[in-house]
N, C-alpha and C positions, 0 to 999 in steps of 0.2 A: 735243088730244081722241083723236087716233090712239093717241099714247103710251099715254095711261090705258087706252084698250081693248086695246092690246097686252100691257100689263102685268097686266091682269085676265085674259086668255086664258092667258097664261104661268103665272099664279099658280093658276088652275083647274087647267091640266093637271099641274102638279105635286103639288099636293094629291090628284088622282085616281090619279096616278102611284104616290104613296106609301100608297095604300090608304084614304084618307078620313081621317075624323077618330077614327077607331077608336084607342085608345091601343094601344102595342106590347104590353104586356104582358096586355091583354086577347084578343089576336088567338090563335085556336087555332095551335098548332104544327102542322107537318105530320106526318103520319103516320110513325111510326117514330124520330124524332128523340128523343123522350124517353124511348123503350125503348133506344135506343143509349146514351143518357147513363148509364143505369142499368147495363148490362151492361159499359162499357167504362171502366176507372178514370181518374181525372184525373192529370196529370202529376205532382202532389204523392203520388199514390198507388203510384206506380211507381219500383222500385228503379232506379238510377242504372247505368250500364253503366260498366266500370272500362277504362282505358286499358291496364292489366295484367292484366284479367280471366282470361284463360286461364291465367296463372301464379300469381295472388294470391287467386283463388275457389275455394273447395272447391265446384264445380258439379256434382259427383255427385249423381244422385238423378233423380226422375220429374217432368216439367214437364206441367201440363195446360193446353191450349187450348180454350175455349169459344167455337165459332163463334156468329155472331148467330142462326142457327137452331136453337141449342141442341145441336147435335152437339159431341161432346167428341173431341179428339185428344190422346195423350199421346207425350211424348218423354223417353225415359230416357237418361241420358249417364254413362259411367263415365271419369271423368278420368283414372284410373290406367292403364285398360287401352285408354283412346282409342276405346271404342267407343259406339255408338247403338242404338237400338231405337225406331222410329216406328210408331205404330198409330193409326188414324184409321177412321172408318167405312168409308172405301174401301178399305182394306187396311193391310197393314204392309210394312216393311223394316227391315234391319238390317246392320250392319256397322262399319267404321272411319270415324270423322270425320278430317277434316283441318284441321289449324292452318294459318290463314292469316297471322296474326301475332300479337302478344300480347293482342290484344281481340277477335280474331274466327275463326269455325271454319266449315269447310263440310261439308255431308252430301249426299254424292253423289246418293242416291235417297230424295227427299222428295216424294211424289205426282207421281213421274215425271220430277222437275227437281233442279238443286241448290239447296239452302237454305242460305243465310248466316246466321249467328247471332253477336250481340255477348253477352257473358256480364255479368251483373249478379249480386249476392247475392240468392238466391231467385228469380230469373227469368232467361230467355233470350229475347232478341228477334230474330224473323226479320228481316233486313234486305230492302230492295228489291232488291239487287244486290250484285255483287262487290266494286264500288268504292264501296258506301255507307260512310259514316262509321260508327264503332262506338257513336257516342252518337245514332244517329239512333232517336228515341222514337216509337213507334206504338203506341198502346193496341189496334189492331187486330192487331196481331202479337205481342203478349205471350203468352209461355209462363210461368206461374207455378208453382214447385214448392209442393206441396201440404204438406209438413211444416214450411214456412218461415213464421214469423209475422214480419210487418214491424213493426219498433219503433214504439212509439206516438209521436205528435206531431200536429201541425196538419194536419189533412186527410188524415191516413194511415189506410188500411185495416189493422185489426189482425188481422183473422181469415184463416187459411188457405183457400186455394181448396177448394171443395166438389168431392171426386172421387167422389161417389156416380155411380151407373150414369145414363146418359143414357137417354131412350125408345129411341134407336137401339140403344144395347148390347143393353137387356133385350129387344127383340124377337127378336134372334138366337139367344136361348137356348131 
């Protein structure tokens, strides 16, 4: 009898810990998760960085990063000159970027610290650190080139990034 009571108590504890009998799909999502999914692309929508991206990809152009708060930053790279210009709501910087290897570059002054990037056709990815692998894909760190349309295919976004002014930019004028 004690085993039965113990099994019943354990089962009830497990059911209450799992949130009762409410089906998973009917439970409300935590605030912000659905908004995050809308703003950040799925891995299938993200251009893949190349092991030889610095040499093989024409990455000259302007890349846009849209933060979760809607603010926009742009990073303009000139492959031939080896230069960059970074503009964010907090300020701007420019200069020469440094080639780390065939797949990654470093920008000395990106919001007051060094920014490490891998190169993909139509996008650059800010890496989490200097020793990060070039193929570290994080949607929250992707800068997308506005004039690059990703080729169509299953799960691929085909529209370029909207580069219209954000509310932050228009307030300053």
